[in-house]
C-alpha positions in Angstrom: 0.0 0.0 0.0 1.4 3.4 -1.0 1.3 6.4 1.3 -1.3 8.0 -1.0 -3.6 5.0 -0.7 -3.1 4.9 3.0 -4.1 8.6 3.2 -7.2 7.9 1.1 -8.2 5.1 3.5 -7.7 7.4 6.5 -9.8 10.1 5.0 -12.6 7.6 4.3 -12.3 6.3 7.8 -12.5 9.8 9.3 -15.6 10.6 7.2 -17.3 7.3 8.3 -16.6 8.0 12.0 -17.8 11.6 11.6 -21.0 10.4 9.9 -21.6 7.8 12.7 -21.1 10.5 15.3 -23.6 12.8 13.6 -26.2 10.0 13.4 -25.8 9.4 17.1 -26.0 13.1 17.9 -29.3 13.9 16.1 -31.6 12.4 18.7 -30.2 14.3 21.7 -30.0 17.4 19.6 -33.7 17.2 18.6 -34.7 16.4 22.2 -32.7 19.3 23.6 -34.2 21.8 21.1 -37.7 20.5 21.7 -37.3 21.0 25.5 -35.3 24.2 25.4 -36.4 27.0 27.6 -36.8 29.8 25.1 -36.7 32.5 27.8 -33.2 31.4 28.9 -31.8 30.3 25.6 -33.2 32.3 22.6 -31.2 30.6 19.9 -31.6 26.9 19.2 -28.7 24.5 19.8 -26.5 23.7 16.9 -25.8 20.1 15.9 -22.1 20.5 16.2 -22.6 21.3 19.9 -23.6 17.6 20.4 -20.6 16.1 18.5 -17.0 15.6 19.7 -15.3 16.2 16.4 -17.7 18.8 15.1 -19.4 18.7 11.7 -17.1 20.7 9.6 -13.4 21.3 9.3 -12.0 24.0 11.5 -13.0 27.4 10.2 -10.3 29.6 8.9 -10.3 33.2 10.0 -11.7 35.6 7.4 -9.0 37.2 5.3 -9.5 40.9 4.7 -8.6 41.6 1.1 -7.0 45.0 1.2 -5.9 46.3 -2.2 -3.1 48.4 -0.6 -1.7 45.3 1.0 -2.0 43.3 -2.2 -0.3 45.9 -4.4 2.3 46.6 -1.7 3.3 42.9 -1.7 3.5 43.0 -5.5 5.8 46.1 -5.6 8.0 44.5 -2.9 8.3 41.4 -5.0 9.2 43.4 -8.1 11.8 45.3 -6.1 13.3 42.1 -4.9 13.5 40.8 -8.5 15.1 44.1 -9.7 12.1 45.2 -11.8 11.7 48.6 -10.1 13.9 50.7 -7.9 11.3 52.5 -5.8 7.8 51.4 -5.0 6.5 55.0 -5.6 8.6 55.6 -8.7 8.3 52.3 -10.6 6.7 51.3 -13.9 
C-alpha cells in the first residue's frame, strides 16, 4: 500500500466516523431543542454542539482583502527581482 492509498483510507475512515457521530447526535439534539427554555436560551442548539469532532473542518479566519496590502506585496516582490527601484517611482 502506498502512502497515498493509506491517506485515502484514513480520509474515508474519518468521514465514516464523523457520519456515525452525527447520526448518534441527532436524537439528543432534537430532544434538547424541543425541550429548550426559550426564555433562557433564545437561539436553538447547533448540531455541532452535540458532537465531539464537530461537523465541519476547523473554520479559517476571514482574510481581509485590502488592495493596498496586495499591491504593496507585488511592488516589494518586483523590487526584490530588480524590476523597479522604488515602489513609488516604478513602472
